[in-house]
LOPA-468555 format. One line per field, with one value per residue (C-alpha): residue number from 1; residue in three letters; y, z, x. Coordinates in steps of 0.1 Angstrom, whole numbers, plus 5000, padded with zeros to 4 digits. Each point is the difference from the previous one (the first is absolute). Layout:
// residues N
num (NUM, ...)
residuo (ALA, ...)
v (Y, ...)
w (Z, ...)
u (X, ...)
END
This chain:
// residues 649
num (1, 2, 3, 4, 5, 6, 7, 8, 9, 10, 11, 12, 13, 14, 15, 16, 17, 18, 19, 20, 21, 22, 23, 24, 25, 26, 27, 28, 29, 30, 31, 32, 33, 34, 35, 36, 37, 38, 39, 40, 41, 42, 43, 44, 45, 46, 47, 48, 49, 50, 51, 52, 53, 54, 55, 56, 57, 58, 59, 60, 61, 62, 63, 64, 65, 66, 67, 68, 69, 70, 71, 72, 73, 74, 75, 76, 77, 78, 79, 80, 81, 82, 83, 84, 85, 86, 87, 88, 89, 90, 91, 92, 93, 94, 95, 96, 97, 98, 99, 100, 101, 102, 103, 104, 105, 106, 107, 108, 109, 110, 111, 112, 113, 114, 115, 116, 117, 118, 119, 120, 121, 122, 123, 124, 125, 126, 127, 128, 129, 130, 131, 132, 133, 134, 135, 136, 137, 138, 139, 140, 141, 142, 143, 144, 145, 146, 147, 148, 149, 150, 151, 152, 153, 154, 155, 156, 157, 158, 159, 160, 161, 162, 163, 164, 165, 166, 167, 168, 169, 170, 171, 172, 173, 174, 175, 176, 177, 178, 179, 180, 181, 182, 183, 184, 185, 186, 187, 188, 189, 190, 191, 192, 193, 194, 195, 196, 197, 198, 199, 200, 201, 202, 203, 204, 205, 206, 207, 208, 209, 210, 211, 212, 213, 214, 215, 216, 217, 218, 219, 220, 221, 222, 223, 224, 225, 226, 227, 228, 229, 230, 231, 232, 233, 234, 235, 236, 237, 238, 239, 240, 241, 242, 243, 244, 245, 246, 247, 248, 249, 250, 251, 252, 253, 254, 255, 256, 257, 258, 259, 260, 261, 262, 263, 264, 265, 266, 267, 268, 269, 270, 271, 272, 273, 274, 275, 276, 277, 278, 279, 280, 281, 282, 283, 284, 285, 286, 287, 288, 289, 290, 291, 292, 293, 294, 295, 296, 297, 298, 299, 300, 301, 302, 303, 304, 305, 306, 307, 308, 309, 310, 311, 312, 313, 314, 315, 316, 317, 318, 319, 320, 321, 322, 323, 324, 325, 326, 327, 328, 329, 330, 331, 332, 333, 334, 335, 336, 337, 338, 339, 340, 341, 342, 343, 344, 345, 346, 347, 348, 349, 350, 351, 352, 353, 354, 355, 356, 357, 358, 359, 360, 361, 362, 363, 364, 365, 366, 367, 368, 369, 370, 371, 372, 373, 374, 375, 376, 377, 378, 379, 380, 381, 382, 383, 384, 385, 386, 387, 388, 389, 390, 391, 392, 393, 394, 395, 396, 397, 398, 399, 400, 401, 402, 403, 404, 405, 406, 407, 408, 409, 410, 411, 412, 413, 414, 415, 416, 417, 418, 419, 420, 421, 422, 423, 424, 425, 426, 427, 428, 429, 430, 431, 432, 433, 434, 435, 436, 437, 438, 439, 440, 441, 442, 443, 444, 445, 446, 447, 448, 449, 450, 451, 452, 453, 454, 455, 456, 457, 458, 459, 460, 461, 462, 463, 464, 465, 466, 467, 468, 469, 470, 471, 472, 473, 474, 475, 476, 477, 478, 479, 480, 481, 482, 483, 484, 485, 486, 487, 488, 489, 490, 491, 492, 493, 494, 495, 496, 497, 498, 499, 500, 501, 502, 503, 504, 505, 506, 507, 508, 509, 510, 511, 512, 513, 514, 515, 516, 517, 518, 519, 520, 521, 522, 523, 524, 525, 526, 527, 528, 529, 530, 531, 532, 533, 534, 535, 536, 537, 538, 539, 540, 541, 542, 543, 544, 545, 546, 547, 548, 549, 550, 551, 552, 553, 554, 555, 556, 557, 558, 559, 560, 561, 562, 563, 564, 565, 566, 567, 568, 569, 570, 571, 572, 573, 574, 575, 576, 577, 578, 579, 580, 581, 582, 583, 584, 585, 586, 587, 588, 589, 590, 591, 592, 593, 594, 595, 596, 597, 598, 599, 600, 601, 602, 603, 604, 605, 606, 607, 608, 609, 610, 611, 612, 613, 614, 615, 616, 617, 618, 619, 620, 621, 622, 623, 624, 625, 626, 627, 628, 629, 630, 631, 632, 633, 634, 635, 636, 637, 638, 639, 640, 641, 642, 643, 644, 645, 646, 647, 648, 649)
residuo (MET, PRO, ARG, HIS, SER, GLU, ALA, THR, LEU, ALA, ALA, ILE, LYS, GLY, ALA, ILE, ASP, ILE, VAL, SER, LEU, ILE, GLY, GLU, TYR, LEU, PRO, LEU, HIS, ARG, ALA, GLY, SER, LYS, PHE, LYS, ALA, LEU, CYS, PRO, PHE, HIS, ASP, ASP, HIS, ASN, PRO, SER, LEU, GLU, ILE, ASN, PRO, GLU, ARG, GLN, THR, TYR, LYS, CYS, TRP, SER, CYS, GLY, ALA, GLY, GLY, ASP, LEU, PHE, ASP, PHE, VAL, LYS, ASP, TYR, GLU, ARG, VAL, GLU, PHE, PRO, GLU, ALA, LEU, ARG, MET, LEU, ALA, GLU, ARG, ALA, GLY, VAL, ALA, LEU, GLU, THR, PRO, SER, PRO, ALA, SER, GLY, SER, GLY, PRO, GLY, LYS, ALA, GLU, LEU, LEU, ARG, ALA, CYS, ALA, TRP, ALA, GLU, ARG, ALA, PHE, ARG, THR, ALA, LEU, VAL, GLY, SER, ASP, GLU, ALA, ARG, GLY, TYR, LEU, GLN, ARG, ARG, GLY, LEU, SER, ALA, ALA, MET, VAL, GLU, ARG, PHE, GLY, LEU, GLY, PHE, ALA, PRO, ASP, ARG, ARG, ASP, TRP, LEU, LEU, ALA, ARG, GLY, ARG, ARG, GLU, GLY, VAL, ASP, VAL, ALA, LEU, LEU, GLU, ARG, ALA, GLY, LEU, VAL, SER, ARG, GLY, GLU, LYS, ASP, GLY, GLY, LEU, ARG, ASP, ARG, PHE, ARG, GLY, ARG, VAL, ILE, PHE, PRO, ILE, ARG, ASP, ILE, ARG, GLY, ARG, ALA, ILE, ALA, PHE, GLY, GLY, ARG, ILE, LEU, PRO, SER, VAL, GLU, GLN, ARG, MET, ALA, GLU, SER, GLY, ARG, GLY, VAL, ALA, LYS, TYR, LEU, ASN, SER, PRO, GLU, THR, PRO, LEU, PHE, GLN, LYS, ARG, ARG, ASN, LEU, TYR, ALA, VAL, ASP, LEU, ALA, ARG, GLU, ALA, ALA, ARG, SER, ALA, GLY, TRP, VAL, ALA, VAL, VAL, GLU, GLY, TYR, THR, ASP, VAL, VAL, ALA, ALA, HIS, GLN, VAL, GLY, LEU, ALA, ASN, VAL, VAL, GLY, THR, LEU, GLY, THR, ALA, LEU, GLY, ASP, ASP, HIS, VAL, GLN, ALA, LEU, ARG, ARG, LEU, ALA, ASP, ARG, ALA, VAL, LEU, VAL, PHE, ASP, GLY, ASP, GLU, ALA, GLY, GLN, LYS, ALA, ALA, ASP, ARG, SER, LEU, GLU, LEU, PHE, LEU, SER, HIS, GLU, VAL, ASP, VAL, ARG, VAL, LEU, THR, LEU, PRO, GLY, GLY, GLN, ASP, PRO, CYS, ASP, PHE, LEU, LEU, GLY, GLU, GLY, LYS, ALA, ALA, PHE, LEU, GLY, LEU, VAL, GLU, ALA, ALA, ALA, ASP, PRO, LEU, ASP, TYR, LEU, VAL, ASP, ARG, SER, SER, SER, ALA, PHE, ASP, LEU, ASP, ASP, VAL, ASP, GLY, ALA, ARG, ARG, ALA, ALA, GLU, ALA, VAL, LEU, ASP, VAL, LEU, ALA, ARG, LEU, PRO, GLY, ALA, ARG, GLY, ALA, GLY, ARG, ALA, GLY, LEU, ASP, LEU, LYS, ALA, ALA, LYS, ALA, LEU, ASP, ARG, LEU, ALA, HIS, ARG, LEU, ARG, LEU, PRO, VAL, GLU, ALA, LEU, ARG, ARG, ASP, LEU, ALA, LYS, ARG, ARG, ARG, PRO, ASP, ARG, PRO, ALA, HIS, HIS, HIS, VAL, GLN, LEU, GLY, ARG, ILE, GLU, GLU, GLY, PRO, ALA, THR, SER, GLY, ARG, THR, GLY, GLY, ASP, GLY, GLU, ALA, SER, PRO, ALA, PRO, ALA, ILE, ARG, PRO, ALA, ASP, LEU, ASP, PRO, LEU, ASP, ARG, GLU, LEU, ILE, GLU, ILE, LEU, LEU, ASN, GLU, PRO, GLN, VAL, VAL, GLY, GLN, VAL, ILE, THR, ARG, VAL, GLU, LEU, SER, SER, LEU, ARG, SER, GLN, ALA, ALA, ARG, ALA, ILE, LEU, GLY, ALA, CYS, TYR, ASP, LEU, HIS, GLY, GLU, GLY, ARG, GLN, ALA, THR, ALA, SER, GLU, VAL, ALA, ASP, ARG, LEU, GLU, ASP, PRO, GLY, LEU, ARG, ALA, LEU, LEU, ALA, SER, LEU, VAL, SER, PRO, ILE, ASP, PRO, ARG, PRO, LEU, SER, GLU, ARG, TYR, ARG, ASN, GLY, ARG, TYR, LEU, PRO, ARG, PRO, TRP, ARG, ASP, ARG, LEU, ALA, GLU, LEU, LEU, PRO, ARG, LEU, ALA, GLU, ARG, ALA, GLY, ARG, ASP, ARG, LEU, ARG, ASP, LEU, GLU, GLY, ALA, LEU, ALA, GLU, THR, ASP, PRO, ALA, ALA, GLU, PRO, GLU, THR, TYR, ARG, GLU, LEU, TRP, ARG, GLU, LYS, MET, ARG, LEU, MET, LEU, GLU, LEU, ARG, ARG, MET, VAL, ALA, THR, LYS, LYS, SER, SER, ASP, ALA, SER)
v (9341, 4969, 4968, 4968, 4965, 4979, 4977, 5027, 5010, 4964, 4994, 5029, 4988, 4965, 5012, 5021, 4988, 5027, 4990, 5005, 5032, 5017, 4985, 5022, 5031, 4990, 4977, 4970, 4974, 4968, 4997, 4964, 4995, 5037, 5029, 5033, 5034, 5036, 5016, 5026, 5017, 5015, 5007, 4964, 4990, 4963, 4979, 5001, 4993, 4963, 4983, 4968, 4978, 4977, 5027, 5022, 5030, 5025, 5017, 5026, 4993, 5035, 5025, 4977, 5000, 4968, 4982, 4982, 5007, 5026, 5019, 4999, 5014, 5026, 5013, 4996, 5015, 5026, 4993, 4993, 4965, 5001, 5009, 4973, 4976, 5010, 4997, 4966, 4987, 5010, 4982, 4969, 5000, 5001, 5020, 5022, 4997, 5038, 5025, 5017, 5037, 5023, 5026, 5036, 5010, 4983, 4966, 4974, 4986, 4970, 5024, 5022, 4970, 4989, 5035, 5001, 4965, 5012, 5031, 4979, 4979, 5031, 5016, 4968, 4997, 5036, 4994, 4973, 5025, 5028, 4998, 5032, 4987, 4966, 5018, 5021, 4968, 4984, 5031, 4997, 4965, 4982, 4966, 4987, 4974, 5027, 5020, 4969, 4992, 5034, 5005, 5033, 5019, 5033, 5028, 5018, 5038, 5006, 5016, 4973, 4968, 4979, 5018, 4993, 4963, 4996, 5014, 4976, 4970, 5009, 5010, 5024, 5035, 5007, 4968, 5012, 5034, 4983, 4978, 5031, 4991, 5031, 5034, 5032, 5032, 5029, 5025, 4982, 4970, 4977, 4965, 4991, 4973, 5004, 4983, 5013, 4995, 4978, 4966, 4983, 4980, 4981, 5002, 4967, 4990, 4971, 4976, 5012, 5020, 5033, 5028, 5031, 5011, 5021, 5017, 5013, 5027, 4992, 5023, 5011, 5010, 5017, 5021, 5010, 5011, 5021, 5016, 5011, 5015, 4974, 4981, 4964, 4975, 4974, 4974, 4999, 4976, 4991, 5022, 4986, 4976, 4974, 4975, 5021, 5020, 5004, 5002, 4965, 4984, 4990, 4995, 4963, 4987, 4971, 4990, 5006, 4982, 4965, 5011, 5023, 4973, 4976, 5025, 5014, 5036, 5023, 5031, 5032, 5023, 5030, 4996, 4976, 4993, 4995, 4971, 4985, 5002, 4982, 4971, 4999, 4992, 4974, 5020, 4994, 5011, 5037, 5023, 5037, 5028, 5015, 5034, 5009, 5004, 4969, 4998, 4977, 4979, 4993, 4989, 4975, 4987, 4995, 4982, 4976, 4992, 4993, 5005, 5026, 5030, 5015, 5036, 5008, 5037, 5017, 5012, 5037, 5027, 4994, 4963, 5010, 5023, 4972, 4977, 5026, 5004, 4962, 4994, 5014, 4980, 4967, 5007, 5006, 4964, 4968, 4988, 4988, 5025, 5009, 5030, 4996, 5030, 4993, 5013, 5027, 5016, 4970, 4990, 4964, 4992, 5011, 4984, 4966, 4998, 5012, 4983, 4970, 4979, 4991, 5036, 5010, 4971, 5012, 5034, 4984, 4981, 5032, 5020, 5021, 4998, 5032, 5015, 4993, 5016, 5030, 5004, 4996, 5026, 5025, 4994, 5006, 5030, 5020, 5008, 4980, 5017, 5033, 5005, 5014, 4972, 4973, 5017, 5001, 4963, 4990, 5020, 4984, 4965, 5009, 5017, 4968, 4978, 5023, 4996, 4962, 4983, 4990, 4964, 4988, 4963, 4974, 5012, 5033, 4990, 4993, 5037, 5011, 4975, 5014, 5036, 4991, 4985, 5031, 5022, 4980, 5003, 5038, 5005, 4982, 5020, 5033, 4991, 5009, 4983, 4978, 5010, 5036, 4989, 4979, 5030, 5021, 4974, 4997, 5038, 4999, 4972, 5009, 4975, 4985, 5020, 4986, 4984, 5022, 4983, 5013, 5022, 5010, 5002, 5011, 5030, 4997, 5017, 5022, 4983, 4963, 4974, 4985, 5016, 4993, 5019, 5015, 5037, 5019, 4990, 4963, 4995, 4987, 5028, 4995, 4985, 5027, 4993, 4991, 5007, 4984, 5035, 5004, 4973, 5007, 4993, 4972, 4984, 5000, 4985, 4972, 4992, 5002, 4974, 4976, 5001, 4993, 4975, 4983, 4974, 5026, 5005, 4975, 5021, 5032, 4988, 4997, 5033, 5025, 5004, 5008, 5030, 5016, 5009, 5036, 4995, 4984, 4986, 4984, 4985, 4984, 4984, 4989, 4985, 4980, 4987, 4991, 4982, 4979, 4991, 4990, 4976, 4984, 5016, 5021, 5037, 5004, 5032, 4982, 4983, 5033, 5018, 4974, 5010, 5037, 5011, 5036, 5006, 5029, 4977, 4974, 5027, 5012, 4964, 4996, 5031, 4987, 4966, 4996, 5018, 5021, 5036, 5022, 5020, 4976, 5012, 4980, 5009, 5006, 5013, 4992, 5020, 5015, 4966, 4985, 4970, 4979, 4985, 4963, 4996, 4985, 5033, 5021, 4979, 5000, 5038, 5005, 4978, 5020, 5033, 4987, 4988, 5035, 5017, 4977, 5007, 5038, 4997, 4980, 5026, 5027, 4978, 4996, 5037, 5006, 4974, 5016, 5034, 4986, 4981, 5018, 4989, 5008, 4980, 4971, 4999, 4964, 5005, 5031, 4984, 4970, 5023, 5020, 4970, 4986, 5034, 4999, 4964, 5009, 5031, 4978, 4974, 5028, 5014, 4965, 4997, 5033, 4990, 4967, 5017, 5025, 4972, 4981, 5031, 5007, 4965)
w (2726, 4978, 5018, 4997, 5003, 5032, 4979, 4992, 5037, 5010, 4975, 5014, 5035, 4990, 4984, 5029, 5035, 5025, 5024, 4972, 4989, 5035, 5007, 4972, 5019, 5036, 5021, 5010, 5027, 5005, 5029, 4999, 4967, 4993, 4996, 5018, 4992, 5013, 4985, 4974, 5003, 5035, 5024, 5011, 5028, 5004, 4969, 4997, 4963, 4994, 4966, 4996, 4972, 5000, 4995, 4980, 5021, 5025, 5030, 5025, 5034, 5012, 4973, 4982, 4965, 4981, 4969, 4971, 4978, 4980, 5032, 5011, 4968, 4998, 5035, 5001, 4965, 5006, 4967, 4991, 4993, 4962, 5003, 5026, 4977, 4971, 5020, 5014, 4966, 4984, 5028, 4996, 4962, 4998, 4971, 5010, 4979, 4995, 5006, 5034, 4991, 5019, 5021, 4988, 5019, 4975, 4995, 5027, 5022, 4977, 4971, 5021, 5013, 4965, 4991, 5030, 4991, 4964, 5013, 5023, 4971, 4979, 5028, 5006, 4963, 4999, 5030, 4980, 4973, 5024, 5011, 5020, 5020, 5007, 5009, 5026, 5016, 5001, 5017, 5026, 5006, 4988, 4985, 4967, 5020, 5020, 4969, 4986, 5032, 5004, 4963, 4998, 4968, 4982, 4985, 4972, 5002, 4973, 5003, 4981, 5002, 5018, 4983, 4965, 5009, 5013, 4968, 4979, 5020, 5002, 5036, 5006, 5009, 5023, 5019, 5004, 5013, 5025, 5012, 5007, 4974, 4979, 5010, 4984, 4999, 5021, 4971, 4968, 5014, 4978, 5011, 5011, 5019, 5038, 5005, 4979, 5006, 5031, 5014, 5005, 5031, 4994, 5030, 5004, 5021, 5025, 4970, 4981, 4974, 4988, 5011, 4998, 4995, 5017, 4981, 5011, 4977, 4985, 5013, 4965, 4992, 5034, 4992, 4966, 5014, 5027, 4974, 4981, 5031, 5005, 5032, 5000, 5027, 5007, 5006, 4982, 5007, 4979, 5009, 5020, 4977, 5005, 5004, 5022, 5032, 5015, 5035, 4996, 4984, 5010, 4976, 4996, 5021, 4976, 5004, 5038, 5010, 5005, 5016, 5024, 5011, 5005, 5019, 5021, 4992, 4971, 4995, 4985, 4981, 4978, 4967, 4971, 5000, 5037, 4995, 4971, 5020, 5030, 4978, 4983, 5033, 5010, 5019, 4980, 5028, 4991, 4984, 4990, 5006, 4965, 5011, 5020, 5037, 5018, 5006, 5016, 4968, 5002, 5036, 4991, 4970, 5021, 5027, 4974, 4990, 5034, 5037, 5004, 4978, 5001, 4987, 4985, 4997, 4987, 5028, 4988, 5013, 4972, 5010, 5037, 4990, 4980, 5030, 5022, 4976, 4999, 5038, 5008, 4972, 5012, 5036, 4994, 4987, 5021, 4979, 5009, 4984, 5004, 4988, 4984, 4992, 4980, 5012, 4984, 4980, 4975, 4979, 5001, 4965, 5008, 5034, 4987, 4970, 5021, 5033, 4991, 5013, 5034, 5010, 4991, 5020, 5029, 4998, 4997, 5033, 5017, 4984, 5026, 5011, 4986, 5035, 5010, 4968, 5008, 5035, 4986, 4972, 5025, 5024, 4973, 4985, 5032, 5028, 5030, 5024, 4992, 5017, 4968, 4979, 5022, 4999, 4962, 4998, 5023, 4979, 4967, 5014, 5018, 4969, 4980, 5028, 5005, 4964, 5002, 5002, 5035, 5010, 4989, 5006, 4998, 4965, 5014, 5035, 4985, 4991, 5036, 5012, 4974, 5011, 5036, 4992, 4980, 5030, 5023, 4977, 4995, 5038, 5005, 4973, 5013, 5037, 5005, 5019, 4976, 5016, 4990, 4964, 5001, 5013, 4972, 4975, 5013, 4996, 4964, 4990, 4986, 5000, 4966, 4982, 4965, 4995, 4980, 4969, 4972, 4987, 5023, 4980, 5028, 5023, 5038, 5012, 5030, 5030, 5010, 4985, 5034, 5031, 5037, 5006, 5035, 5006, 5026, 5027, 4993, 4986, 4965, 4976, 4981, 4965, 4974, 4976, 4964, 4974, 4965, 4986, 5019, 4978, 4968, 4973, 4982, 5033, 5011, 4967, 5004, 5036, 4992, 4972, 5021, 5030, 4979, 4976, 5021, 4973, 4980, 5026, 4981, 4968, 5018, 5022, 4970, 4986, 5029, 5026, 5035, 5002, 4969, 5017, 5012, 5030, 5030, 5010, 4966, 5003, 5034, 4985, 4968, 5021, 5019, 4967, 4987, 5033, 4998, 4964, 5008, 5027, 4974, 5016, 4982, 5010, 5009, 5018, 5033, 4997, 4992, 5029, 5024, 4989, 5007, 5036, 4994, 5005, 4976, 4973, 5007, 4997, 4967, 4987, 5009, 4981, 4969, 5000, 4980, 4997, 4981, 5010, 4975, 4990, 4986, 4973, 4973, 5009, 4971, 5001, 4977, 5003, 5032, 5016, 5009, 4978, 5015, 4975, 5000, 5021, 4971, 4980, 5030, 5006, 4963, 5000, 5034, 4997, 4971, 5018, 5031, 4979, 4983, 5034, 5014, 4969, 5004, 5037, 4990, 4973, 5027, 5020, 4970, 4993, 5037, 4998, 4968, 5017, 5028, 4978, 4987, 4963, 5001, 5032, 4993, 4962, 4998, 5028, 4984, 4966, 5014, 5019, 4969, 4978, 5026, 4999, 4963, 5000, 5026, 4981, 4969, 5020, 5014, 4966, 4988, 5030, 4991, 4963, 5009, 5023, 4973, 4975, 5024, 5008, 4962, 4994)
u (4430, 5002, 4990, 5020, 4988, 5003, 5021, 5026, 5002, 5003, 5028, 5020, 4995, 5010, 5032, 5012, 5007, 4990, 5029, 5025, 4984, 4999, 5035, 5013, 4988, 5005, 5022, 4979, 5005, 4981, 4975, 4987, 4981, 4999, 5024, 5003, 5015, 4999, 4969, 5009, 4966, 5005, 5028, 5005, 5024, 4992, 4993, 4962, 4997, 4991, 5002, 4980, 5014, 4971, 4974, 5024, 4990, 5015, 4987, 5013, 4986, 5009, 4988, 4975, 5017, 4995, 4988, 5015, 5030, 4981, 4992, 5036, 5014, 4973, 5007, 5038, 5006, 4973, 4982, 4963, 4988, 5003, 5037, 5006, 4982, 5022, 5032, 4992, 4987, 5033, 5019, 4979, 5002, 4962, 4985, 4970, 4969, 4998, 5028, 4997, 5003, 5022, 4984, 4996, 5031, 5023, 5018, 4998, 5027, 5007, 5008, 5021, 5020, 5007, 5012, 5024, 5013, 5006, 5018, 5021, 5012, 5007, 5021, 5020, 5008, 5012, 5023, 5018, 5008, 5012, 5036, 4995, 4971, 5016, 5033, 4981, 4985, 5035, 5015, 4973, 5012, 4968, 5006, 4986, 4981, 4982, 4993, 4983, 4982, 4985, 4993, 5019, 4998, 5008, 4979, 5020, 5002, 4974, 4966, 4982, 5021, 4974, 4971, 5014, 5008, 4964, 4985, 5022, 4990, 4963, 4998, 4971, 5014, 4970, 5010, 5036, 4987, 4976, 5029, 5021, 5026, 4994, 4987, 4988, 5021, 4986, 5005, 4990, 4982, 5021, 5008, 5035, 5018, 4999, 5034, 5030, 5037, 4993, 5009, 4967, 4989, 4968, 4976, 4981, 4971, 4999, 4994, 5031, 4981, 5014, 4975, 5023, 5035, 5027, 5027, 5035, 5014, 5034, 5027, 5009, 4964, 4997, 5032, 4987, 4967, 5018, 5023, 4970, 4984, 4974, 4996, 4989, 4989, 5027, 4972, 4966, 4972, 4969, 4970, 4971, 4980, 4972, 5029, 5023, 4996, 5034, 4987, 4987, 5030, 5035, 5029, 5011, 4972, 4996, 5037, 5001, 4968, 5014, 5033, 4982, 4976, 5029, 5022, 4971, 5009, 5001, 5023, 4988, 5023, 4994, 5018, 4997, 5037, 5000, 4975, 5020, 5032, 4984, 4988, 5034, 5018, 4974, 4974, 4969, 4976, 5004, 4975, 4999, 4975, 4999, 5011, 4970, 4994, 4989, 4963, 4973, 4997, 5038, 4997, 4973, 5019, 5031, 4981, 4987, 5036, 5016, 4995, 5027, 5010, 5035, 5000, 5034, 5010, 5031, 5023, 5000, 4977, 4974, 4998, 4995, 4972, 4984, 5002, 4984, 4971, 4994, 5000, 4966, 4983, 5015, 4994, 4963, 4997, 5005, 5029, 5035, 5024, 5037, 5019, 5035, 5022, 5031, 5034, 5020, 4973, 5000, 4970, 4989, 5013, 5036, 5000, 4986, 5024, 5030, 4994, 4979, 4972, 5015, 5007, 4964, 4986, 5020, 4984, 4966, 5006, 5009, 4971, 4981, 4964, 4983, 4994, 5035, 5012, 4977, 5016, 5035, 4993, 4987, 5029, 5025, 4983, 4999, 5024, 4986, 5023, 4982, 4966, 4985, 5015, 4986, 4966, 5000, 5012, 4971, 4975, 5012, 4993, 4968, 4985, 5004, 4986, 4970, 4989, 5000, 4966, 4989, 4996, 4966, 5001, 5027, 5011, 5012, 5012, 5035, 5003, 4995, 5026, 5024, 4992, 5006, 5034, 5009, 4990, 5022, 5030, 4994, 4997, 5033, 5017, 4987, 5003, 4963, 4972, 4981, 4967, 5006, 5004, 4969, 4980, 5014, 4991, 4964, 4996, 5011, 4977, 4966, 4972, 4991, 5027, 5006, 5034, 5023, 5015, 5022, 4971, 4972, 4967, 4977, 4999, 4997, 4968, 5001, 4985, 4999, 4978, 4993, 4984, 5000, 5032, 5001, 5001, 5018, 4976, 5005, 4965, 4994, 4991, 4967, 5004, 4994, 4972, 5011, 4974, 5001, 5002, 5033, 5017, 5018, 4973, 5020, 5010, 4964, 4988, 5025, 4991, 4963, 5003, 5021, 4978, 4969, 5017, 5027, 5007, 5019, 5028, 5021, 4998, 5008, 5029, 5023, 4990, 4998, 5028, 4989, 5023, 4985, 4967, 4998, 4977, 5014, 4967, 4996, 5035, 4990, 4969, 5018, 5028, 4974, 4985, 5035, 5009, 4968, 5006, 5036, 4986, 4977, 4969, 4974, 5001, 4964, 4989, 4996, 5034, 5016, 4982, 5014, 5036, 4994, 5006, 4990, 4962, 5002, 5013, 4973, 4973, 5015, 5000, 4963, 4991, 5018, 4982, 4968, 4978, 5026, 5004, 4981, 5031, 5026, 5024, 4983, 4964, 4976, 4964, 4971, 4968, 5013, 5006, 5033, 5009, 5028, 5025, 5011, 5032, 5019, 4995, 5010, 5031, 5010, 4998, 5017, 5031, 5015, 4993, 5018, 5029, 5002, 4999, 5028, 5020, 4997, 5010, 5030, 5008, 5001, 5024, 5023, 5000, 5010, 5027, 5013, 5001, 5020, 5025, 5031, 5004, 5037, 5008, 4976, 4995, 4988, 4975, 4987, 4996, 4983, 4975, 4995, 4993, 4976, 4982, 4997, 4988, 4974, 4988, 4996, 4980, 4978, 4993, 4990, 4977, 4983, 4998, 4984, 4975, 4991, 4995, 4979, 4978, 4996, 4987)
END
């Protein structure tokens, strides 16, 4: 890695104020002489990230993240230091002494951002020359001001329109491919435009930079394709790229940030035109989900925008199902959320343009608490006057409540209060004693069960992670011994490294999800490590042991602490003697293997979801699942190729 002089680094720091920089990513508020924000590096509930203008540094007093502006860009943008240096040097207008080369994986983020900015300008120019595309937007009721505000564009229905333009203007074709703007055909491998015959919606990051695109097929093009016997997705997004991961991004987040902060709430809709219509009627605190299921990253992003999130769903059956899928995710987080379903089966765009801002705000005021919504949905879905119907309604609510995380400290206490309120309402509706429902709920809950999200990566082990449960005679049953050999090999390797090198927990927490571990005992130990790290404490073996109530888990932990067990996954022998490898080497080898395993688990989940989805009844859902499967398969192939290349070298 080329080194740069202290003078160069100082010039960059002198040209960029860290408060202004972080303020482009996060909402800040002044706290005395400093500024505070919700930390983006962990699941923060109370602003724990502190920015010091005098020292030009930041520090999270909860998870320990901190440093200067280089550290912030490196961690937030998920790039290495050379790339962060190059991005900040370009922003500051400082020339580097020697070019910082891109990594072996391809162009850096700065080049990709320039490619997306160039494509955005090209698409906007094409829209000016297309009467058909502009006519479609006018028929949808979108004004010229909104077209300009959102930077809408058009991709002509040609295989190589953008590709040819790029070649004429000297844009590197490999850069366009890496940015997801062109792709290779499955049969001939030739390059072609990804977006053809579509109205283009630029997808921007929190700083307003184009990082990806969404395209809506023009009706005339869709009709021609159908007449020729070819199906086509109505909406198409950019693929996953180093700039764009749709589970981490929200549409129009850059335009909604200030309005959401001012209003104290942010509304979440599904479609691009829904967002544009909301802004057109004066509701600028509205964002979109980019056509993917809501996930944990979305929840954190929404919490950074405002204190309350209002989930807006179509009033039809598909919208109701989407609301049902989102409930459990939001209930598993300590976040203020409301559920709004539109009347008469309308979508948000039609409702907003037809009824206006005041009518929508009236619905927001009446939006239901998620647990109230859950009880209402169950009550309307089943006949409560029928014994079997009442039983099924109760089971529907209790099944969701049973999967919520238990109250562990003040952060989760609010969930138990919400659950108690839901049980009271359910008991009143069903005319049942609330104590009977509480007993039923207690039976359904399993200790330390991972929360279920839109895709479950891990698998639940048989048997609890904790002991001390009483048997039929009322005495505590002895804790079963857990040997290191009983753990999944990869899980064991990870836990072994963390217990012996607790300073690396911060590196692992952003790469390995708790639910992705196979062994329940390993999940319990890793969870204790993560909890300690989140509290700003080092996850030493003694600290972790204090968090574990199960004697069997504590015994297992002791056996994994140095001296290291002689049978780790990465053991090597020389002259018949065991030669331990440095933990950095072990971790560098292990993390890609865990990522590949999690990807394959998720691939199985996607294949199961595809098998359960009727392509005729839910074509958009089926296509989205299929595209996600193809993307994940490609990502897995890249992982394998990278591993082979690394092994060969």
